[in-house]
VEXMARBA-399143 format. One record per residue (C-alpha): residue number from 1; x, y, z; residue in three letters. Coordinates in Angstrom, 2 decimals. Each point is the difference from the previous one (the first is absolute). Layout:
BEGIN
PADO; num; xx; yy; zz; residu
PADO; NUM; X; Y; Z; ALA $
...
END
This chain:
BEGIN
PADO; num; xx; yy; zz; residu
PADO; 1; 76.50; 96.96; 53.89; MET $
PADO; 2; 0.10; 2.86; 2.19; ARG $
PADO; 3; 0.09; 2.34; -3.65; ARG $
PADO; 4; -3.25; -2.03; -0.42; THR $
PADO; 5; -1.59; 1.09; 2.80; PHE $
PADO; 6; 0.50; 3.87; -0.08; TRP $
PADO; 7; -1.31; -0.62; -4.15; VAL $
PADO; 8; -3.41; -1.73; 1.60; LEU $
PADO; 9; -0.16; 2.73; 2.50; VAL $
PADO; 10; 0.72; 3.31; -2.59; PHE $
PADO; 11; -2.11; -1.78; -2.33; PHE $
PADO; 12; -2.96; -0.68; 2.67; PHE $
PADO; 13; 0.75; 3.36; 1.26; ALA $
PADO; 14; -0.64; 1.71; -3.76; ALA $
PADO; 15; -2.84; -2.50; -0.37; LEU $
PADO; 16; -2.12; 1.21; 3.25; LEU $
PADO; 17; 0.55; 4.08; -1.11; ALA $
PADO; 18; -0.97; -0.55; -3.45; ALA $
PADO; 19; -3.31; -1.21; 1.99; CYS $
PADO; 20; 0.12; 2.76; 1.83; ALA $
PADO; 21; -3.30; 2.58; -0.84; PRO $
PADO; 22; 1.41; 3.45; -1.24; ARG $
PADO; 23; -0.89; 2.66; 2.09; LEU $
PADO; 24; -1.50; 2.96; -1.68; GLN $
PADO; 25; 0.89; 3.52; 1.72; LYS $
PADO; 26; -3.18; 1.92; 1.42; PRO $
PADO; 27; -1.65; 2.65; -1.89; GLU $
PADO; 28; -0.39; 3.31; 1.64; ILE $
PADO; 29; -1.64; 2.70; -0.48; SER $
PADO; 30; -1.64; 3.30; 1.48; LEU $
PADO; 31; -3.37; -0.34; 0.63; ALA $
PADO; 32; -0.79; 3.17; 2.30; GLY $
PADO; 33; 1.30; 3.37; 1.91; ILE $
PADO; 34; -2.32; 1.04; 3.20; ASP $
PADO; 35; 1.57; 3.35; 1.17; LEU $
PADO; 36; 0.02; -0.59; 4.13; VAL $
PADO; 37; 1.65; 3.27; 0.85; GLY $
PADO; 38; 0.90; 3.41; -0.93; LEU $
PADO; 39; 2.88; 1.83; 1.09; GLY $
PADO; 40; 1.87; 3.43; -0.96; LEU $
PADO; 41; 2.84; -2.20; -1.54; VAL $
PADO; 42; -1.04; -3.03; -0.55; GLU $
PADO; 43; -2.71; -2.59; -0.45; GLN $
PADO; 44; -1.00; -3.24; 1.41; ARG $
PADO; 45; -1.70; -3.04; -1.95; PHE $
PADO; 46; -0.95; -3.00; -0.49; VAL $
PADO; 47; 1.04; -1.72; -3.14; LEU $
PADO; 48; -2.09; -3.14; -0.99; LYS $
PADO; 49; 2.50; -2.98; -2.18; LEU $
PADO; 50; -1.77; -2.65; -1.40; ARG $
PADO; 51; 2.33; -2.68; 0.40; ILE $
PADO; 52; -1.37; -2.84; -2.51; ARG $
PADO; 53; 1.07; -3.74; 0.32; ASN $
PADO; 54; 0.42; -1.66; -3.56; PRO $
PADO; 55; 1.21; -3.16; 1.12; ASN $
PADO; 56; -1.82; -3.40; 1.31; ASP $
PADO; 57; 1.59; 0.06; 3.28; VAL $
PADO; 58; 0.05; 2.82; 3.28; ASP $
PADO; 59; 1.96; 2.96; -0.08; LEU $
PADO; 60; 1.02; 1.20; 3.77; PRO $
PADO; 61; 1.14; 2.93; -0.37; VAL $
PADO; 62; 2.32; 1.72; 3.11; ASN $
PADO; 63; 0.81; 3.21; -1.70; ALA $
PADO; 64; -0.37; 2.20; -2.51; LEU $
PADO; 65; 1.77; 3.84; -0.65; ASN $
PADO; 66; -1.12; 2.05; -2.72; PHE $
PADO; 67; 0.21; 3.49; -1.60; ASP $
PADO; 68; -2.74; 1.75; -2.06; VAL $
PADO; 69; 0.80; 2.73; -3.05; GLU $
PADO; 70; -2.54; 1.69; -1.24; LEU $
PADO; 71; 0.32; 1.24; -3.45; ASN $
PADO; 72; 3.55; -0.82; 0.09; ALA $
PADO; 73; 0.50; 1.58; 3.42; ARG $
PADO; 74; 0.43; -0.97; 3.59; HIS $
PADO; 75; -3.09; -0.12; 2.21; PHE $
PADO; 76; 0.75; -2.35; 2.46; ALA $
PADO; 77; 1.39; -2.98; 1.57; ARG $
PADO; 78; -1.28; -2.65; 2.20; GLY $
PADO; 79; 1.28; -3.13; 2.27; VAL $
PADO; 80; -2.13; -2.83; 1.19; SER $
PADO; 81; 1.22; -3.14; 2.18; ASP $
PADO; 82; -3.90; -1.18; 0.80; LYS $
PADO; 83; 0.07; -3.47; -1.02; PRO $
PADO; 84; -2.73; -0.67; -2.54; VAL $
PADO; 85; -0.71; -3.43; -2.10; ILE $
PADO; 86; -0.92; 0.92; -3.77; ILE $
PADO; 87; -2.39; -3.45; -0.67; PRO $
PADO; 88; 0.80; -2.00; -2.74; ARG $
PADO; 89; -1.77; 1.63; -3.42; GLN $
PADO; 90; -0.94; 2.66; 1.99; GLY $
PADO; 91; 0.73; 3.72; 0.93; GLU $
PADO; 92; -0.45; 2.41; 3.46; THR $
PADO; 93; 0.36; 3.46; 0.48; ILE $
PADO; 94; 2.62; 0.90; 1.96; LEU $
PADO; 95; -0.48; 3.60; 2.11; GLU $
PADO; 96; 3.74; 1.90; 0.93; VAL $
PADO; 97; 0.08; 3.49; 1.11; ARG $
PADO; 98; 2.18; 2.17; -1.27; THR $
PADO; 99; 1.62; 3.76; 0.66; VAL $
PADO; 100; 0.20; 2.49; -3.18; SER $
PADO; 101; 1.16; 3.95; -0.31; ARG $
PADO; 102; -2.21; 2.30; -1.23; LEU $
PADO; 103; 1.21; 0.59; -3.03; GLY $
PADO; 104; 0.97; -3.56; -0.55; ASP $
PADO; 105; -4.13; -0.32; -0.64; VAL $
PADO; 106; -0.38; 3.49; -1.35; LEU $
PADO; 107; 2.61; 0.33; -3.11; LYS $
PADO; 108; -1.52; -3.45; -1.53; PRO $
PADO; 109; -3.58; 1.12; 0.12; LEU $
PADO; 110; 0.50; 3.36; -1.03; ARG $
PADO; 111; 2.28; -0.48; -3.19; ASP $
PADO; 112; -3.07; -2.37; -0.84; ALA $
PADO; 113; -2.44; 2.03; 0.19; GLN $
PADO; 114; 2.24; 2.72; -1.69; LYS $
PADO; 115; 0.02; -1.81; -3.02; ASN $
PADO; 116; -3.67; -1.04; 0.07; GLY $
PADO; 117; 0.03; -3.93; 0.76; ARG $
PADO; 118; -2.53; -1.77; 1.37; GLU $
PADO; 119; 2.45; -2.92; 1.25; ARG $
PADO; 120; 3.11; 0.17; 2.42; ILE $
PADO; 121; 2.98; -3.50; -0.91; GLY $
PADO; 122; 1.00; -1.62; 2.91; TYR $
PADO; 123; 2.88; -2.30; 0.87; ARG $
PADO; 124; -0.07; -1.83; 3.27; VAL $
PADO; 125; 3.37; -2.07; -0.16; PHE $
PADO; 126; 2.06; -2.34; 3.46; GLY $
PADO; 127; 0.92; -3.12; 0.79; ASN $
PADO; 128; -2.38; -2.57; 1.51; VAL $
PADO; 129; 1.65; -2.62; 2.74; GLU $
PADO; 130; -2.06; -3.20; -0.48; LEU $
PADO; 131; 0.88; -2.73; 2.86; GLU $
PADO; 132; 1.94; -2.58; -1.11; GLY $
PADO; 133; 0.36; 1.05; -3.49; PHE $
PADO; 134; 1.81; 3.09; 0.50; GLY $
PADO; 135; -0.29; 3.97; -1.14; SER $
PADO; 136; -1.54; 0.88; -3.53; PHE $
PADO; 137; 0.60; 3.26; -1.57; PRO $
PADO; 138; -3.34; 1.76; -1.60; PHE $
PADO; 139; -0.71; 2.55; -2.11; ASP $
PADO; 140; -3.85; 1.24; -1.19; ARG $
PADO; 141; -0.87; 2.56; -1.89; SER $
PADO; 142; -3.65; 1.76; -0.46; GLY $
PADO; 143; -2.43; 2.89; 0.03; ASP $
PADO; 144; -2.86; 1.29; 2.48; VAL $
PADO; 145; -2.37; 2.87; -0.93; PRO $
PADO; 146; 1.73; 3.41; 0.68; LEU $
PADO; 147; -3.92; 0.13; 1.91; LYS $
PADO; 148; 0.83; -2.10; 2.61; ALA $
PADO; 149; 3.03; 1.25; 1.14; LEU $
PADO; 150; -0.98; 3.45; -0.66; GLU $
PADO; 151; -1.52; -0.12; 3.67; LYS $
PADO; 152; 3.48; -0.11; 1.76; PHE $
PADO; 153; 1.14; 3.47; -1.72; ALA $
PADO; 154; -1.16; 3.28; 2.08; PRO $
PADO; 155; -1.69; 2.59; -2.23; LYS $
END
């Protein structure tokens, strides 16, 4: 009798787990970069990250940590603990303040200019923490027009 009880409990637990929707991880990409402060050694930026929710339920983002590379070189690191709800099948832009050393900005820009490229590659990667769903890694690459970033480099 006791064994039958546990078999039924296991069966119903497995049945409920099979009915639960499969959560797809949110898609995070770089939507923009704004310079907000310029110093002798470092620059302060606001990075705009687009967070897209491919699910049929709202996603409550509790925290986000990430790194950004330009042309496969470190550019900036950021953290956000600002809670935000990403609507189901929707997206939002999260603005995060970051600091970057001047050399981390200049080197990839100068390399791209020297090679005559009109676009520069980027990579944004890290982890997003979703309330009630756990933590998910993300890694997105793309490119942006070099002209959009040249304004950050001193002439």
